[in-house]
Steps between C-alpha positions, in 0.01 A plus 500: 500500500342733753547874484658512845768247406579683175639799690649322800840633605484805272641833617233701315124500540309281252321812372833658398617183327174453312485865401844482341430172324167627369647830379788323328272252325229750407697807394824537306709595803855386562620364832695822550184705432322303772796542736481877448122506546532312829773738619266793431255329736763449769559130435859394437502195273765401248412433137650149522261421786207608284635272226501204739143583608382505139668168426352340810152651524391582143428134405295450817313826441426394142373162615268653759361776279460291181176336620345841573598636160346201323176541698481866396559412135211253507278758667583767242444262209133451591 
């Protein structure tokens, strides 16, 4: 699936979506924490929308980054 088609018909920029998904997956933040953080930056997004983004995009993000993580592990092992 191409990157352009992943974000087709979305109201928010792909960078905003990916930032929220990455922060949720990486740090122990709640959806409401992320909603508040986005509001502080002038972006109005509901916590349930962030939940839908995580459910939709986290598996794809994991699939795409997994190969890079494995390559780094092999490099560090040598």
